[in-house]
C-alpha positions as CSV (number, residue, x, y, z in Angstrom):
1,M,35.3,6.9,-33.5
2,K,34.0,4.1,-31.4
3,S,30.8,2.3,-32.2
4,I,28.4,0.3,-30.0
5,L,25.1,-1.6,-30.7
6,S,22.5,-0.7,-28.0
7,N,19.3,-2.4,-27.0
8,N,16.4,0.0,-26.9
9,V,12.7,-0.2,-26.2
10,V,10.0,2.2,-27.5
11,W,6.4,2.6,-26.3
12,Q,3.6,5.1,-26.6
13,E,2.8,7.2,-23.6
14,G,-0.2,9.6,-24.3
15,K,0.5,11.4,-27.6
16,F,4.3,10.9,-27.4
17,F,6.6,7.9,-27.9
18,V,9.3,7.2,-25.3
19,A,12.6,5.5,-26.3
20,Q,14.8,4.0,-23.6
21,C,18.2,2.4,-23.8
22,L,18.5,-0.8,-21.8
23,N,22.3,-0.7,-21.7
24,V,22.6,2.6,-19.9
25,D,20.1,4.8,-18.1
26,V,19.3,7.2,-21.0
27,S,15.9,7.9,-22.6
28,S,14.2,10.4,-24.9
29,F,10.9,11.0,-26.5
30,G,9.2,12.3,-29.7
31,E,5.9,12.6,-31.5
32,T,6.7,9.5,-33.6
33,K,8.5,6.3,-33.0
34,D,11.2,7.3,-35.4
35,E,11.6,10.7,-33.9
36,A,11.9,9.2,-30.4
37,L,14.6,6.8,-31.6
38,D,16.5,9.6,-33.4
39,N,16.4,11.7,-30.2
40,L,17.6,8.7,-28.2
41,K,20.5,8.2,-30.6
42,E,21.5,11.9,-30.2
43,A,21.1,11.6,-26.4
44,L,23.3,8.5,-26.3
45,E,26.0,10.1,-28.5
46,L,26.1,13.1,-26.1
47,Y,26.1,10.7,-23.1
48,F,29.1,8.7,-24.3
49,E,30.9,11.9,-25.4
50,D,31.0,13.1,-21.8
51,N,31.1,9.8,-19.9
52,D,33.3,6.7,-19.9
53,A,30.5,4.9,-18.0
54,P,30.3,1.1,-18.2
55,F,28.2,-0.2,-21.0
56,T,26.2,-3.3,-20.1
57,S,25.8,-5.8,-22.8
58,I,22.3,-7.3,-22.9
59,T,21.4,-10.4,-24.9
60,K,17.9,-11.4,-25.7
61,P,16.0,-8.8,-23.7
62,E,12.4,-9.9,-22.8
63,I,9.4,-7.9,-21.8
64,V,7.8,-9.6,-18.8
65,N,4.5,-8.5,-17.2
66,T,4.3,-8.6,-13.4
67,E,1.2,-8.0,-11.4
68,I,1.8,-6.1,-8.1
69,G,-0.5,-4.9,-5.4
70,Y,-0.3,-1.5,-3.8
71,A,-2.2,0.7,-1.4
């Protein structure tokens, strides 16, 4: 069995927590942070079971706020 270390981000959106993998375009959610991360882990396992998609290594991810204008 192969193993990878993924970079994930978690935030609260309303009453749910959202967990997103930064290495591939996979996300999940749950009622707690731990549940969201557990659900993301399961989603990633299923994703890699069915895909040989490239995995992008990310070092030192940083959250950056950007102000934009829109109509």
